[in-house]
C-alpha positions as CSV (number, residue, x, y, z in Angstrom):
1,M,-93.3,23.5,-124.6
2,I,-89.8,22.3,-123.6
3,S,-89.4,20.6,-127.0
4,G,-90.3,23.8,-128.8
5,L,-87.7,25.7,-126.7
6,I,-85.0,23.2,-127.5
7,R,-86.0,23.3,-131.2
8,Q,-85.8,27.1,-131.2
9,S,-82.4,27.1,-129.5
10,F,-81.1,24.9,-132.4
11,F,-82.4,27.4,-135.0
12,S,-81.0,30.5,-133.4
13,P,-77.7,29.6,-131.6
14,L,-76.6,33.2,-131.3
15,L,-79.7,34.1,-129.3
16,T,-79.2,31.0,-127.1
17,A,-75.5,32.0,-126.5
18,L,-76.5,35.5,-125.5
19,L,-79.2,34.3,-123.1
20,V,-76.7,31.9,-121.5
21,A,-74.1,34.6,-121.2
22,A,-76.6,37.1,-119.7
23,G,-77.8,34.4,-117.2
24,T,-74.2,33.8,-116.2
25,V,-73.4,37.5,-115.7
26,I,-76.6,38.0,-113.6
27,G,-75.8,34.9,-111.6
28,G,-72.3,36.1,-111.0
29,F,-73.6,39.4,-109.5
30,W,-76.1,37.6,-107.3
31,I,-73.6,35.1,-106.0
32,Q,-71.4,38.0,-104.7
33,D,-74.3,39.3,-102.6
34,L,-74.9,35.9,-100.9
35,R,-73.8,35.4,-97.3
36,R,-70.8,33.2,-96.9
37,D,-71.5,31.5,-93.6
38,V,-70.2,28.0,-94.0
39,F,-70.9,27.1,-90.4
40,P,-73.6,29.5,-89.1
41,D,-73.9,30.0,-85.4
42,L,-77.1,28.2,-84.4
43,S,-76.7,28.2,-80.7
44,A,-78.6,30.6,-78.5
45,P,-76.6,32.8,-76.0
46,V,-76.6,31.1,-72.6
47,F,-75.1,32.7,-69.5
48,N,-74.6,31.5,-65.9
49,V,-74.7,33.6,-62.8
50,I,-73.0,31.9,-59.8
51,A,-73.4,33.1,-56.2
52,Q,-71.4,31.5,-53.4
53,N,-72.0,31.8,-49.7
54,A,-70.6,28.9,-47.6
55,A,-72.6,30.0,-44.5
56,M,-76.0,29.5,-46.3
57,G,-77.9,26.3,-47.0
58,A,-79.5,25.5,-50.3
59,E,-83.0,26.6,-49.3
60,E,-81.7,29.9,-47.9
61,L,-79.7,30.6,-51.1
62,E,-82.7,29.9,-53.2
63,R,-85.0,32.2,-51.2
64,A,-82.4,35.0,-50.8
65,I,-80.5,34.9,-54.1
66,A,-81.8,32.5,-56.8
67,I,-85.5,33.5,-56.8
68,P,-85.0,37.3,-56.8
69,L,-82.3,36.9,-59.6
70,E,-84.7,34.7,-61.6
71,V,-87.5,37.3,-61.4
72,A,-85.2,40.2,-62.2
73,L,-83.5,38.4,-65.2
74,A,-86.7,37.1,-66.6
75,G,-87.7,40.7,-67.5
76,L,-84.7,41.2,-69.8
77,P,-85.4,41.5,-73.5
78,D,-85.0,38.4,-75.7
79,V,-84.9,36.0,-72.7
80,R,-86.3,32.6,-73.5
81,R,-85.8,30.7,-70.3
82,V,-84.3,31.3,-66.8
83,R,-83.5,28.3,-64.6
84,S,-81.8,28.0,-61.2
85,N,-80.0,25.3,-59.2
86,S,-79.2,25.7,-55.5
87,Q,-76.9,23.5,-53.5
88,L,-75.1,23.9,-50.2
89,G,-73.3,27.2,-50.4
90,V,-73.8,27.7,-54.2
91,A,-76.7,29.1,-56.3
92,Q,-76.5,29.0,-60.1
93,V,-78.9,30.9,-62.3
94,T,-78.8,30.1,-66.1
95,I,-80.2,32.6,-68.6
96,E,-81.0,31.4,-72.1
97,F,-81.7,34.0,-74.7
98,D,-83.5,33.7,-78.1
99,P,-81.3,32.4,-80.9
100,G,-81.6,35.7,-82.8
101,A,-80.4,37.8,-79.8
102,D,-77.0,39.5,-80.1
103,Y,-74.4,37.7,-78.0
104,Y,-72.5,40.8,-76.8
105,R,-75.6,42.8,-76.1
106,S,-77.1,40.0,-74.1
107,R,-73.9,39.6,-72.1
108,Q,-73.9,43.3,-71.1
109,L,-77.5,43.1,-69.8
């Protein structure tokens, strides 16, 4: 099949040149529509909520602040994971969204 195509291209060079030119023009139009992200953003939006209260211990902060925040934030759309870390006087809640989530929309939630 390939040898027949090569043989036919030698017998009709004008048709071969027209097909190559048409393919080049069509390819030129298609390449203009391609996205040009050389380094696409593959990271998921991640946000931290930090609450400080020097008068409270780690367990109190976890019960009063971290767990209610985790429950409330887990219900947001496109949330993949919610984690918290409580230490003496500081509670940190980390919200990780799905990779396809809009960064600015997620930040406003």
